[in-house]
Each structure stands twice: as structure tokens, then as C-alpha cells.
C-alpha positions as CSV (number, residue, x, y, z in Angstrom):
1,X,37.3,-3.8,139.7
2,X,39.9,-3.1,142.4
3,X,38.8,-3.2,145.9
4,X,38.7,-0.2,148.0
5,X,42.0,0.3,150.1
6,X,43.9,-2.1,147.9
7,X,46.6,0.6,147.9
8,X,49.4,-1.9,147.8
9,X,49.0,-2.2,144.1
10,X,49.9,1.4,143.3
11,X,53.3,0.4,142.1
12,X,51.9,-2.2,139.8
13,X,49.6,0.3,138.4
14,X,52.2,2.7,137.9
15,X,54.5,0.1,136.1
16,X,51.7,-0.6,133.6
17,X,51.6,3.0,132.2
18,X,52.8,3.4,128.6
19,X,54.8,6.4,128.5
20,X,56.4,6.1,125.0
21,X,54.6,8.9,123.4
22,X,55.4,11.3,126.2
23,X,59.0,10.3,126.0
24,X,59.1,10.6,122.2
25,X,57.2,14.3,122.4
26,X,59.9,15.5,125.0
27,X,62.6,14.5,122.5
28,X,61.2,16.4,119.4
29,X,63.2,19.1,118.1
30,X,62.2,22.8,118.9
31,X,63.2,25.8,116.8
32,X,63.0,29.6,118.2
33,X,63.5,32.7,116.2
34,X,64.7,35.9,117.9
35,X,64.7,38.9,115.6
36,X,66.1,42.4,116.6
37,X,69.3,44.4,117.6
38,X,72.2,42.0,118.5
39,X,72.5,43.3,122.1
40,X,68.6,42.8,122.8
41,X,68.2,39.5,121.1
42,X,71.4,38.1,122.8
43,X,70.0,38.9,126.2
44,X,66.7,36.9,125.4
45,X,68.7,34.1,124.1
46,X,70.8,34.0,127.4
47,X,67.7,34.0,129.4
48,X,66.2,31.1,127.8
49,X,69.4,29.0,128.4
50,X,69.8,30.2,132.1
51,X,67.9,28.2,134.5
52,X,67.8,25.3,136.9
53,X,70.6,22.9,135.8
54,X,70.5,20.0,138.1
55,X,70.3,18.2,134.8
56,X,72.1,19.6,131.6
57,X,70.3,20.8,128.7
58,X,69.4,18.2,126.3
59,X,70.1,18.4,122.6
60,X,67.7,19.4,119.9
61,X,66.9,23.0,120.3
62,X,67.7,25.7,117.7
63,X,67.7,29.3,118.8
64,X,68.4,31.4,115.5
65,X,69.1,35.0,115.9
66,X,68.2,37.5,113.0
67,X,69.2,41.0,111.9
68,X,66.5,43.3,110.6
69,X,65.5,43.1,107.8
70,X,65.8,39.3,107.6
71,X,68.4,38.3,105.1
72,X,66.7,36.9,102.0
73,X,68.9,33.5,102.3
74,X,67.5,32.9,105.9
75,X,63.8,33.7,105.2
76,X,63.2,29.8,104.5
77,X,64.9,29.0,107.8
78,X,62.7,31.6,109.6
79,X,59.4,30.0,108.1
80,X,60.3,26.8,109.9
81,X,60.2,28.5,113.5
82,X,58.0,27.0,116.1
83,X,57.9,30.4,118.1
84,X,59.2,33.8,116.6
85,X,60.3,36.6,119.0
86,X,60.6,40.3,117.9
87,X,62.4,42.5,120.3
88,X,62.5,46.1,120.0
89,X,63.5,49.3,122.1
90,X,60.1,50.8,122.9
91,X,61.6,54.2,123.1
92,X,63.0,54.2,119.6
93,X,61.2,55.0,116.4
94,X,60.4,52.2,113.9
95,X,62.4,52.3,110.8
96,X,62.1,50.4,107.4
97,X,64.2,47.5,108.5
98,X,61.7,46.9,111.4
99,X,58.8,47.2,109.1
100,X,60.3,44.7,106.6
101,X,61.0,42.2,109.5
102,X,57.5,42.5,110.7
103,X,56.1,41.9,107.2
104,X,58.1,38.6,107.1
105,X,56.8,37.7,110.5
106,X,53.1,38.5,109.5
107,X,53.3,35.5,107.1
108,X,54.3,33.0,109.6
109,X,51.9,30.4,111.0
110,X,53.7,30.0,114.3
111,X,53.1,32.0,117.6
112,X,54.9,35.4,117.5
113,X,55.8,37.6,120.3
114,X,56.6,41.4,120.4
115,X,59.0,42.2,123.2
116,X,59.2,46.0,123.9
117,X,62.0,47.0,125.9
118,X,62.4,50.3,128.2
119,X,59.0,51.5,128.4
120,X,55.3,50.4,128.5
121,X,54.4,52.0,125.3
122,X,54.2,51.2,121.6
123,X,56.8,52.5,119.2
124,X,56.4,55.2,116.9
125,X,56.9,55.7,113.1
126,X,57.5,59.0,111.3
127,X,55.2,61.6,112.3
128,X,55.1,60.1,115.9
129,X,52.2,57.8,114.8
130,X,51.8,54.8,117.0
131,X,53.0,51.6,115.3
132,X,51.0,48.3,115.9
133,X,51.8,44.8,114.7
134,X,48.5,42.7,114.5
135,X,48.5,39.2,115.5
136,X,51.4,39.4,117.8
137,X,51.4,39.0,121.6
138,X,52.9,42.1,123.2
139,X,55.2,42.0,126.2
140,X,56.6,45.2,127.9
141,X,59.8,44.8,129.9
142,X,61.7,47.6,131.6
143,X,65.0,46.2,130.8
144,X,66.9,43.1,129.6
145,X,68.3,42.0,133.1
146,X,68.2,38.4,133.5
147,X,65.7,38.5,136.7
148,X,63.5,40.8,134.6
149,X,63.3,38.5,131.7
150,X,63.0,35.6,133.8
151,X,60.0,37.1,135.6
152,X,58.3,38.9,132.9
153,X,59.1,37.4,129.6
154,X,59.8,33.7,130.2
155,X,56.1,32.9,131.4
156,X,54.8,34.5,128.3
157,X,57.1,32.4,126.1
158,X,55.8,29.1,127.9
159,X,52.2,30.2,127.3
160,X,53.1,30.9,123.6
161,X,54.7,27.6,122.8
162,X,52.4,24.9,121.5
163,X,51.5,22.7,124.3
164,X,52.7,19.6,122.6
165,X,56.4,21.4,122.4
166,X,56.4,22.7,126.0
167,X,58.3,19.8,127.7
168,X,60.8,19.3,125.0
169,X,61.5,23.0,125.0
170,X,62.2,23.0,128.8
171,X,64.3,19.9,128.5
172,X,66.6,21.7,126.2
173,X,66.2,25.4,127.5
174,X,66.7,25.5,131.2
175,X,65.3,29.0,131.3
176,X,61.9,27.6,130.6
177,X,61.9,24.7,133.2
178,X,60.3,26.6,136.1
179,X,57.6,27.9,133.9
180,X,56.8,24.7,132.2
181,X,56.6,23.0,135.7
182,X,54.2,25.6,137.1
183,X,52.1,24.9,134.0
184,X,52.3,21.0,134.3
185,X,51.3,21.0,138.1
186,X,48.5,23.5,137.6
187,X,47.1,21.7,134.5
188,X,47.1,18.1,135.8
189,X,46.0,19.3,139.1
190,X,42.9,21.0,137.5
191,X,42.4,17.9,135.3
192,X,42.3,15.7,138.3
193,X,39.9,18.1,140.1
194,X,37.6,18.1,137.0
195,X,37.6,14.3,136.9
196,X,36.7,14.1,140.6
197,X,33.8,16.4,139.8
198,X,32.4,14.2,136.9
199,X,33.1,10.9,138.7
200,X,31.7,12.2,141.9
201,X,28.2,12.6,140.7
202,X,27.2,8.7,140.8
203,X,29.2,8.5,144.1
204,X,26.3,10.2,145.7
205,X,24.5,6.9,145.4
206,X,25.5,5.2,148.6
207,X,25.5,1.6,147.3
208,X,27.7,2.6,144.3
209,X,30.4,4.8,146.0
210,X,32.8,2.4,147.2
211,X,33.7,0.6,143.8
212,X,33.6,4.0,142.1
213,X,36.0,5.3,144.7
214,X,38.6,2.5,144.0
215,X,38.3,3.1,140.2
216,X,38.7,6.8,140.7
217,X,42.0,5.9,142.9
218,X,43.6,4.2,139.9
219,X,42.7,7.2,137.5
220,X,44.1,9.7,139.7
221,X,47.1,7.7,140.7
222,X,48.1,7.3,137.0
223,X,47.6,11.1,136.3
224,X,49.9,11.7,139.2
225,X,52.4,9.4,138.2
226,X,52.5,10.8,134.5
227,X,52.7,14.3,136.0
228,X,55.9,13.4,137.8
229,X,57.3,11.7,134.9
230,X,56.6,14.8,132.7
231,X,58.3,17.0,135.4
232,X,61.2,14.8,135.3
233,X,61.5,15.1,131.5
234,X,60.9,18.9,131.6
235,X,63.8,19.4,134.1
236,X,66.3,17.2,132.0
237,X,66.3,14.2,134.1
238,X,67.0,10.8,132.3
239,X,64.1,9.4,130.4
240,X,63.9,5.9,132.0
241,X,60.5,6.0,133.4
242,X,60.8,3.1,136.0
243,X,64.0,4.5,137.3
244,X,62.3,8.0,137.8
245,X,59.4,6.3,139.7
246,X,61.7,4.4,141.9
247,X,63.7,7.5,142.6
248,X,61.0,9.8,143.4
249,X,58.5,7.8,145.2
250,X,60.4,7.9,148.4
251,X,61.0,11.6,147.8
252,X,57.4,12.5,147.7
253,X,56.8,9.8,150.7
254,X,53.5,8.4,150.4
255,X,52.1,10.8,148.1
256,X,50.5,8.7,145.8
257,X,48.7,6.7,148.6
258,X,47.8,8.8,151.5
259,X,46.3,11.6,149.5
260,X,44.1,9.1,147.5
261,X,43.1,7.5,150.8
262,X,42.1,10.8,152.3
263,X,39.9,11.4,149.1
264,X,38.3,8.0,149.7
265,X,37.5,8.5,153.3
266,X,35.7,11.8,152.1
267,X,33.9,9.8,149.5
268,X,32.6,7.1,151.8
269,X,30.7,9.5,154.1
270,X,27.2,9.6,152.9
271,X,26.0,13.0,152.0
272,X,29.4,14.6,152.5
273,X,29.1,15.9,149.0
274,X,31.2,16.6,145.9
275,X,33.0,20.0,146.6
276,X,35.4,18.6,149.2
277,X,36.2,15.5,147.0
278,X,37.2,17.9,144.1
279,X,39.3,20.0,146.4
280,X,41.2,17.0,147.9
281,X,41.8,15.7,144.3
282,X,43.3,19.0,143.3
283,X,45.4,19.5,146.4
284,X,46.6,16.1,146.6
285,X,48.0,16.3,142.8
286,X,49.3,19.8,143.4
287,X,51.1,18.9,146.5
288,X,52.7,15.8,144.9
289,X,53.7,18.0,141.7
290,X,55.4,20.7,143.9
291,X,57.3,18.1,145.7
292,X,58.6,16.6,142.6
293,X,59.4,20.0,141.2
294,X,61.6,20.7,144.3
295,X,63.4,17.3,143.8
296,X,64.1,17.5,140.0
297,X,65.1,21.3,140.1
298,X,67.2,21.1,143.3
299,X,67.6,17.6,144.6
300,X,65.7,18.8,147.6
301,X,63.8,16.2,149.6
302,X,60.6,17.6,151.2
303,X,60.3,16.6,154.9
304,X,57.1,15.1,156.2
305,X,56.2,18.5,157.9
306,X,56.9,20.5,155.0
307,X,54.8,18.2,152.8
308,X,52.0,18.5,155.3
309,X,52.3,22.3,155.2
310,X,52.4,22.2,151.3
311,X,49.2,20.2,151.3
312,X,47.4,22.6,153.7
313,X,48.4,25.4,151.3
314,X,47.2,23.2,148.2
315,X,43.9,22.5,149.9
316,X,43.2,26.2,150.1
317,X,43.7,26.5,146.3
318,X,41.9,23.4,145.7
319,X,38.9,24.6,147.5
320,X,38.8,27.6,145.1
321,X,39.2,25.4,142.1
322,X,36.6,23.3,143.4
323,X,34.0,26.3,143.6
324,X,35.0,27.4,140.2
325,X,34.5,23.9,138.6
326,X,31.0,23.5,140.5
327,X,29.9,26.9,139.4
328,X,30.8,26.4,135.9
329,X,29.0,23.1,135.9
330,X,25.9,24.6,137.4
331,X,25.8,27.3,134.7
332,X,26.0,24.6,131.9
333,X,22.7,23.0,130.8
334,X,22.5,19.2,131.6
335,X,23.1,16.9,128.9
336,X,20.5,14.7,127.6
337,X,19.3,12.1,130.2
338,X,21.4,13.7,132.9
339,X,19.9,14.7,136.2
340,X,21.7,17.6,138.0
341,X,22.0,17.0,141.7
342,X,21.9,19.6,144.4
343,X,25.1,20.9,146.1
344,X,26.1,19.4,149.5
345,X,24.5,20.8,152.6
346,X,26.4,23.8,154.1
347,X,27.0,22.0,157.3
348,X,29.1,19.5,155.7
349,X,31.2,22.0,153.8
350,X,31.7,23.8,157.1
351,X,32.9,20.8,158.8
352,X,35.3,20.0,156.1
353,X,36.6,23.6,156.4
354,X,37.5,23.1,160.0
């Protein structure tokens, strides 16, 4: 077991990571179908291709546009889509061509989006009856301007894509990179906070907390390293893991180290409690991820002062996530043989907040 404070081995820990599966997943093909009037579907396609371009879009994405109704000779192609988007003018009545296209979409197993442009309302059919397509996620956008689609549609596209395709899609479609970056940072930060909560329970035993803190440091560091690599891939950077780590470590400063050291110092104070540790685990990961995003997105190096400010903002988010996790855990019945411990005294939490 590594010793507490043996932080010089962080690079060795990072080098040992196996990232082959992540790299392969980022290179898999992605197919998106966009169905609708030519001017509407072209605007959506353009929005997906327009975004951070420090690194060019990788190959391997297919965006197929379809008229309504979908031509018979293209229906097999449509069935292989990973995501289908039907875009309509919300202020127009639905005709037979749209209903025919909707029938085809209803048979697909992939996620489906219904994008309604021009008004926050469902379109109508003959007799002014409201038309509704079950099983589709609805998105209302006032227009098809690039800024509108980037803010209101693209985040829904990211959420609708299967998780195992999101990095690959962002790598190939710059319009998705910011959204996938936010998802990755939030997801891994929450995972590290959850791990800190789980591993923090035995750390309440004073004789055990030193070795367990050292083990936690390795797990959290690995997760942060993998987050940075996933962000690199999502923003289109070259897939060489070692090269990315050598490039980004100076950019994020001692992000893998001092934030973990801060967490260990919290953990070594008897009775300090779990809540601050969970908050620091979340905030450290969040700040590291945001610094990496700025680098891979814009080539922007975050100054020490800016990183410190970012960390302070992140700790506020971390505190809230820590409370949510702790409340959720307290609401769950304990597992067989588990002893649920009391929350830390309020005076320790108030001291942490200052």
C-alpha cells in the first residue's frame, strides 16, 4: 500500500493506466439522421459541425439528411442511425408526409428527438387537433440561428446520445464538444465525490485513516487522469495518452497533487467528518476538468490565481453535491452488516466553511 504523502509517484500511477478501451470507443463510427424540410435540417447539421476547432473534426461520423416521407430506398439506412432528429415548423399544420416519416421513426430503436421551431407549441393536424408523437423527446427553439441551436438544442442532443458514443460524437462534431465536456466534468466529479463518501466511512476510525487516505489518493488521481484524457479525445486532440499527460500536467499546475494533498489533510484530522472530504473530492476533480477544458478548447493556460479562483467556485458546488450525496445515503436503508455513522459535528463543518 502506498504511503501517505508519496505524491512523487503520481506520474508513475498515471503511466500505468490502460486507456485502450477509451481510445477505441472514441474512434467508433457515429450515425445521426436529420429529417425535415431542407432549410431546417441543414441548419441543424451546420450547428452540429460548428464549434471549438483548435483540433479539426475527426473522421467517422455520418449525418444523413432525409426528405419527408423518407424514400423507400433509404429506409434501411435510417434504421442504422444512432440518433434520429425530426425537425418541424411548429406553426405549420402536419401533413401526410410528416405522419409517414413519424411512422418510420416510431419503429427505430435509437433515441429520437422532435425539434419544433418557431413557437413553444405542438403542431396541429386537420381540424386543428394537436399532433403528438409518443416516445420522442421534444425540444422547442424559437429559430434556427446558430447561437439558438447551440444553447437550446445541442445540450439535448448530447443528453440523448448513448453515453458510450458521446466522446466519439464530440470528436467528430465540434458543435457537441462543449456539451460533452460539461457532461464529462460533471460526471467524473460526481463519481469521485461518491467514492470519497463510500471510502470515507472507514476513515472515521483514527487508526485506519492514514493508509486508506493514501489508497484513495491513487483512485482519485487515476480518475482525474482519465477525465483529462477523455476531454482531450472529445475536443479532437491526438489520441497518444502519454503525450497528452505530458502536455497537460504543466497546464493544470499541480492539480493532480495539491488538491489530493488538501483532501488528505482534511482526512487526517480526527472527527473532521465526511462532508468536507466529499466536497473537496468533487471540487478538485471539477477544477482540474475545467482547466483541461480551457486548454483543449482554446489552448488557454489557466494562471495560478485563476485556478485558485476556479477551485473556490468549485468547492461551493462540491459542498452542495456533498450534502445531496449524504442525504441520499441517509435515506437509504443500511446494507446487511453495515453500521451507519452519524454526520460530523456542526462545529467542524462551520470551521470548514470559513
